[in-house]
C-alpha positions in Angstrom: -5.3 -8.3 -9.9 -6.5 -8.1 -13.5 -5.5 -5.1 -15.5 -6.2 -3.9 -19.0 -3.5 -1.8 -20.6 -4.4 0.4 -23.5 -2.2 1.9 -26.2 -4.0 4.7 -28.0 -2.8 5.2 -31.6 -4.8 7.4 -34.0 -8.3 6.2 -33.9 -7.5 2.8 -32.3 -7.4 1.5 -28.8 -5.1 -1.5 -28.6 -5.7 -3.7 -25.5 -3.9 -6.3 -23.5 -5.2 -8.0 -20.4 -2.8 -9.3 -17.7 -3.5 -11.0 -14.5 -1.2 -11.3 -11.5 -2.1 -13.8 -8.8 0.3 -14.7 -6.1 3.3 -13.5 -8.1 2.4 -15.5 -11.2 1.4 -13.7 -14.4 -1.3 -14.9 -16.7 -2.5 -13.6 -20.0 -6.3 -14.3 -20.2 -8.0 -14.8 -23.5 -9.9 -11.8 -24.6 -12.6 -11.5 -27.3 -11.3 -8.1 -28.4 -7.8 -6.9 -29.0 -8.5 -3.5 -30.4 -11.3 -1.0 -30.9 -11.4 1.3 -34.0 -13.5 4.4 -33.8 -14.7 5.8 -37.1 -15.8 8.6 -37.6 -14.4 10.2 -34.4 -16.1 13.5 -34.9 -19.5 12.3 -33.8 -20.7 12.0 -30.3 -22.4 8.8 -31.1 -19.2 7.0 -32.2 -17.4 8.1 -29.0 -20.3 7.0 -26.8 -20.5 3.7 -28.7 -16.8 3.1 -28.1 -17.2 4.0 -24.4 -20.2 1.6 -24.0 -18.4 -1.3 -25.8 -15.1 -0.7 -23.8 -17.0 -0.5 -20.5 -18.9 -3.8 -21.3 -15.6 -5.5 -22.0 -14.2 -4.4 -18.7 -17.3 -5.5 -16.9 -17.4 -8.9 -18.6 -13.8 -9.7 -17.8 -14.0 -8.1 -14.3 -11.0 -5.8 -14.9 -9.9 -4.0 -11.7 -7.6 -1.3 -13.2 -7.0 0.3 -16.5 -3.5 1.4 -17.5 -3.2 3.9 -20.4 0.1 4.6 -22.1 0.6 8.4 -22.1 1.0 10.2 -25.4 2.8 13.5 -26.1 0.5 16.5 -26.0 2.7 18.6 -28.2 5.6 18.3 -30.6 6.5 15.9 -33.4 5.2 12.8 -31.7 2.0 14.2 -30.2 -1.1 12.1 -30.0 -4.1 12.6 -32.3 -7.2 14.5 -31.2 -9.1 11.2 -31.5 -6.7 9.4 -29.1 -7.4 12.1 -26.5 -11.1 11.7 -27.0 -10.8 8.0 -26.4 -8.7 8.6 -23.3 -11.4 10.9 -21.9 -14.0 8.2 -22.6 -11.9 5.7 -20.8 -11.2 8.0 -17.8 -14.9 8.7 -17.3 -15.6 5.0 -16.7 -16.3 3.8 -13.1 -12.9 2.1 -12.9 -9.5 3.4 -11.6 -7.3 4.6 -14.5 -3.6 5.0 -14.3 -1.5 6.9 -16.9 2.1 5.6 -17.4 4.7 7.2 -19.6 6.8 5.1 -21.9 9.8 6.2 -19.8 8.2 4.8 -16.6 7.3 1.6 -18.5 10.8 1.1 -19.8 12.4 1.8 -16.4 10.1 -0.8 -14.7 10.8 -3.4 -17.3 14.6 -2.7 -17.0 14.4 -3.2 -13.2 12.2 -6.3 -13.5 12.6 -7.9 -17.0 9.8 -9.9 -18.6 10.6 -13.6 -17.9 8.6 -14.9 -20.9 9.2 -14.8 -24.6 6.5 -12.5 -26.1 6.1 -14.8 -29.2 5.0 -17.7 -26.9 2.1 -15.6 -25.6 -1.3 -15.7 -27.5 -0.9 -12.0 -28.4 -0.4 -10.1 -31.6 2.7 -8.1 -32.2 0.7 -4.8 -32.2 -0.3 -5.6 -28.6 3.3 -5.7 -27.3 3.4 -2.0 -26.0 0.1 -2.6 -24.2 1.4 -5.8 -22.7 4.6 -4.1 -21.5 2.5 -1.4 -19.9 0.4 -3.9 -18.0 3.5 -5.8 -16.9 5.2 -2.6 -15.8 2.1 -1.5 -13.8 1.8 -4.8 -12.0 5.5 -4.8 -11.2 5.1 -1.2 -9.9 2.2 -2.4 -7.6 4.4 -5.2 -6.4 7.8 -3.5 -6.0 6.9 0.2 -5.5 8.6 3.3 -6.9 9.9 3.5 -10.4 13.4 4.6 -10.7 13.9 6.8 -13.7 16.7 5.8 -16.0 
């Protein structure tokens, strides 16, 4: 199963693809690591993001999208733009799963990542998205997430 995990930060959507086939994980090459939306107050820019994102998912035959949840209120709440990007992603014709950072950490604690992140062909800013993809695929394999 090929998943695309997305971390939404400000006006950026940071991506990481991860494939699981027969218990083995593989990080496929991807032509785009992040999308930046500017300006985010126009309908055209959000539609442009949605079109480009959907095309990327189609080209790589992504089966599931995993989005890291952001806080809706408080000191660490997500930006208005990040929620617009989330809505654009959720309206695509693909299944979208939201995972909290707490769920991701719990799943990685139960099933630690067996590879050094630096050895992967990913940028450091992609690490949270990679962790979300890994946690989701482990959740699909092993079932319920035990909260820490």
